C-alpha positions as CSV (number, residue, x, y, z in Angstrom):
1,M,-182.9,70.5,79.7
2,K,-185.7,71.0,82.2
3,D,-183.5,73.3,84.3
4,C,-183.0,75.6,81.2
5,I,-186.8,75.7,80.5
6,F,-187.5,76.7,84.1
7,L,-184.9,79.3,84.0
8,L,-186.4,80.9,80.9
9,I,-189.9,80.9,82.4
10,S,-188.6,82.6,85.6
11,L,-186.8,85.3,83.6
12,G,-190.0,86.0,81.5
13,L,-192.0,86.5,84.7
14,S,-189.5,88.8,86.1
15,V,-189.4,91.0,83.0
16,A,-193.2,91.1,82.9
17,L,-193.4,92.2,86.5
18,G,-190.8,94.9,86.0
19,L,-192.6,96.4,83.0
20,S,-195.9,96.4,84.9
21,S,-194.3,98.3,87.8
22,C,-193.0,101.0,85.3
23,L,-196.5,101.7,83.9
24,S,-198.4,104.5,85.7
25,V,-202.1,104.3,86.4
26,V,-204.0,107.2,84.8
27,T,-206.4,108.6,87.3
28,P,-209.5,110.3,85.6
29,I,-209.8,114.0,86.2
30,P,-213.3,115.0,87.4
31,L,-215.2,117.6,85.4
32,P,-215.6,121.0,87.1
33,T,-218.9,121.6,88.7
34,S,-220.9,124.9,88.2
35,T,-220.9,127.2,91.2
36,G,-223.8,129.2,89.9
37,T,-221.6,132.4,89.6
38,P,-221.8,133.9,86.0
39,S,-218.5,134.6,84.2
40,P,-217.7,138.4,83.9
41,S,-218.9,140.1,80.7
42,P,-216.4,141.9,78.4
43,T,-215.7,145.5,79.4
44,P,-217.8,147.8,77.2
45,T,-216.0,150.3,74.9
46,V,-216.4,153.9,76.2
47,A,-217.7,156.3,73.6
48,W,-215.7,159.4,74.5
49,F,-217.0,161.3,71.5
50,P,-220.5,160.2,70.7
51,P,-221.8,161.0,67.2
52,T,-223.7,164.3,66.9
53,E,-227.3,163.9,66.3
54,T,-228.3,164.9,62.8
55,L,-230.6,167.9,62.9
56,K,-233.8,167.4,60.9
57,P,-234.3,170.4,58.6
58,V,-237.5,172.4,58.9
59,I,-239.9,171.9,56.0
60,P,-239.5,175.0,53.7
61,A,-242.4,177.4,53.8
62,T,-244.5,177.7,50.7
63,K,-245.6,181.0,49.0
64,T,-248.9,180.8,51.0
65,P,-248.9,183.7,53.4
66,V,-248.4,182.8,57.1
67,P,-250.0,185.6,59.0
68,T,-249.0,184.3,62.5
69,L,-245.4,184.2,61.5
70,F,-245.1,187.5,59.6
71,P,-243.3,190.0,61.7
72,S,-245.1,192.9,63.4
73,F,-243.0,195.9,63.7
74,G,-243.1,199.6,64.6
75,K,-241.1,202.7,63.8
76,I,-237.6,202.8,62.4
77,I,-234.9,203.0,65.0
78,F,-231.8,202.8,62.8
79,S,-231.1,202.9,59.1
80,D,-228.1,203.2,56.7
81,D,-228.2,204.1,53.0
82,F,-224.5,203.6,52.7
83,S,-223.9,207.1,51.3
84,S,-220.8,207.1,53.5
85,P,-218.7,204.5,55.4
86,G,-220.2,205.7,58.7
87,G,-219.4,203.1,61.4
88,W,-218.4,200.3,59.0
89,S,-214.9,198.9,58.9
90,V,-213.5,199.3,55.4
91,G,-210.3,198.6,53.6
92,E,-208.2,195.5,52.9
93,V,-209.3,192.6,55.0
94,G,-207.3,189.3,54.8
95,D,-207.8,188.0,51.2
96,G,-210.4,190.6,50.3
97,S,-211.7,194.1,50.8
98,V,-214.6,196.1,52.1
99,S,-215.6,199.5,50.6
100,V,-218.5,201.9,50.5
101,S,-219.4,203.6,47.2
102,Q,-222.5,204.7,45.2
103,S,-224.7,203.8,48.2
104,E,-223.4,200.3,48.4
105,L,-221.3,198.4,50.9
106,N,-219.1,196.1,48.8
107,L,-217.4,192.9,49.9
108,V,-214.8,191.5,47.5
109,I,-213.0,188.1,47.9
110,N,-210.0,187.4,45.7
111,E,-208.8,184.1,47.1
112,P,-210.5,180.7,47.5
113,E,-211.8,179.6,50.9
114,S,-211.8,183.1,52.3
115,F,-214.1,185.0,54.6
116,V,-214.7,188.8,54.6
117,Y,-217.0,190.7,56.9
118,S,-217.7,194.1,58.4
119,V,-219.5,194.8,61.7
120,L,-221.0,197.9,63.2
121,A,-220.1,198.9,66.7
122,E,-223.5,200.5,67.3
123,P,-226.4,200.2,67.8
124,K,-226.5,197.2,70.2
125,L,-230.1,195.8,70.3
126,S,-231.9,192.8,71.7
127,D,-235.3,193.0,70.0
128,F,-235.8,194.2,66.4
129,F,-236.8,193.6,62.9
130,V,-233.9,194.2,60.5
131,E,-233.9,194.1,56.7
132,I,-231.0,194.5,54.2
133,T,-230.7,193.9,50.5
134,A,-227.9,191.6,49.2
135,N,-226.8,191.8,45.6
136,P,-224.3,189.0,44.7
137,S,-222.6,189.7,41.3
138,L,-219.9,187.0,41.4
139,C,-221.0,183.9,43.3
140,S,-221.4,180.2,42.6
141,G,-222.1,176.8,44.3
142,K,-221.7,176.8,48.1
143,D,-220.3,180.3,48.2
144,E,-222.3,182.2,50.8
145,Y,-223.2,185.7,51.9
146,G,-225.6,187.3,54.4
147,L,-226.4,189.2,57.5
148,M,-224.8,189.1,61.0
149,F,-226.9,190.3,64.0
150,R,-226.5,190.5,67.8
151,A,-222.8,190.8,67.0
152,S,-220.2,191.6,69.6
153,G,-216.9,192.0,67.8
154,N,-215.7,189.2,65.5
155,T,-216.1,186.2,67.9
156,T,-219.8,186.3,69.0
157,Y,-222.8,186.7,66.6
158,Y,-225.6,185.0,64.7
159,R,-225.0,184.6,61.0
160,Y,-228.0,184.3,58.6
161,S,-226.5,182.8,55.3
162,L,-227.7,182.4,51.8
163,S,-225.8,180.1,49.5
164,C,-225.3,180.7,45.8
165,D,-227.0,177.4,44.9
166,G,-230.3,178.2,46.6
167,A,-230.2,177.4,50.3
168,V,-230.4,179.1,53.7
169,R,-229.0,178.4,57.2
170,L,-228.3,180.0,60.6
171,D,-225.0,179.8,62.4
172,R,-224.2,180.9,65.9
173,L,-220.6,181.8,66.9
174,V,-219.9,182.2,70.6
175,G,-216.4,182.9,71.7
176,G,-215.1,181.5,68.4
177,T,-217.0,178.2,68.6
178,A,-219.5,177.7,65.8
179,F,-222.8,175.8,65.8
180,S,-225.7,175.7,63.3
181,P,-229.1,175.9,65.0
182,Q,-230.5,175.6,61.5
183,P,-228.4,173.7,59.0
184,W,-228.6,174.2,55.2
185,L,-232.2,174.3,54.0
186,P,-233.1,174.4,50.3
187,S,-235.3,177.4,49.6
188,A,-237.1,178.4,46.4
189,S,-236.8,182.0,47.7
190,V,-233.0,182.1,47.3
191,P,-231.6,182.8,43.8
192,S,-229.4,180.0,42.5
193,A,-227.4,182.2,40.1
194,A,-225.7,185.6,40.1
195,P,-226.2,188.4,39.6
196,S,-229.3,188.5,41.7
197,Q,-231.0,190.4,44.5
198,S,-232.6,189.3,47.8
199,R,-234.1,191.2,50.7
200,L,-233.0,189.5,53.9
201,G,-235.1,189.9,57.1
202,V,-234.6,188.8,60.7
203,W,-237.3,189.3,63.4
204,A,-235.8,188.9,66.9
205,K,-237.6,189.0,70.2
206,G,-236.0,187.4,73.2
207,D,-235.1,183.8,72.3
208,E,-237.5,183.7,69.3
209,L,-235.9,184.3,65.9
210,R,-237.7,184.3,62.5
211,F,-236.1,184.5,59.1
212,F,-237.4,185.9,55.8
213,I,-236.4,186.5,52.2
214,N,-238.3,189.0,50.2
215,G,-241.0,189.0,52.8
216,E,-241.4,185.2,52.6
217,F,-241.0,183.1,55.8
218,Q,-238.1,180.6,55.8
219,F,-237.8,179.1,59.2
220,A,-237.9,179.9,62.9
221,V,-235.4,179.1,65.7
222,T,-235.6,179.3,69.5
223,D,-232.1,180.2,70.8
224,D,-231.1,182.3,73.8
225,Q,-227.3,182.0,73.6
226,I,-226.7,185.6,72.4
227,R,-228.9,188.3,73.9
228,S,-227.9,191.5,72.2
229,G,-225.4,193.1,69.8
230,S,-225.1,195.0,66.6
231,F,-225.2,194.2,62.9
232,G,-222.8,193.2,60.2
233,V,-222.5,191.6,56.7
234,F,-220.3,188.9,55.3
235,A,-219.3,186.9,52.2
236,R,-217.4,183.6,52.0
237,S,-215.7,181.8,49.2
238,V,-215.9,178.0,49.3
239,G,-214.7,177.2,45.8
240,E,-211.9,178.5,43.6
241,N,-213.7,181.5,42.2
242,A,-213.8,185.1,43.3
243,V,-216.9,186.3,45.2
244,T,-218.4,189.8,45.1
245,V,-221.5,190.9,47.0
246,S,-222.9,194.4,47.7
247,F,-225.4,195.4,50.3
248,T,-227.9,198.2,50.3
249,D,-230.7,199.8,52.3
250,L,-230.3,198.6,55.9
251,V,-233.4,199.3,58.0
252,V,-234.0,198.3,61.7
253,R,-237.4,198.7,63.2
254,E,-238.9,198.2,66.7
255,V,-240.9,194.9,67.2
256,E,-244.4,194.9,68.6
């Protein structure tokens, strides 16, 4: 009996020793120490096309006379009463037409979102004070019309625009790329209905450009991108309606 008990105790000790040898000792992993070198920051996103800065509109001029801005001018150096087509390009143009009759240069647009214009080849001038009367008879909303100056063909010119809802702006087109030195600016001088009549004026001397309607100052721009050129007129349909504008009494004077 004692021999059996001793045998059982010996077997138990052997099993215990075998199990203990199978168990692995877990060695604690030391925490990493700081080397003092900062981790790299995320790579910034490149703004390949940064947003264009919104131009702040010039405060519209009031009806109070502004003597320092009113143009000084001299003798007439060119005029056109539109008694004949003269040097104007007339006929069917895209979705509209240009014609001269009864001392008027008429621009007619029959299709929506269309642009019709006519440009003189001569005279090419740098400094001048030019005036022309615009008479829109069919015109609404953001439809626009106006005067082109320092024009060289149909790809380079300044474009002084009046909208049919009572605003003005200046566009510059150079080599077919357009930019607005003066974005749309509400003006009490611009009729917001048709038919109507407005006398547009542009005083240009070097890089200084001043703009008028019926003798009232609208805004001024300093821009030297186009140095010289001739004159033209245009009309543009933005909505779904037809646009008809006639122009009369073009006069160009020397500046003093």
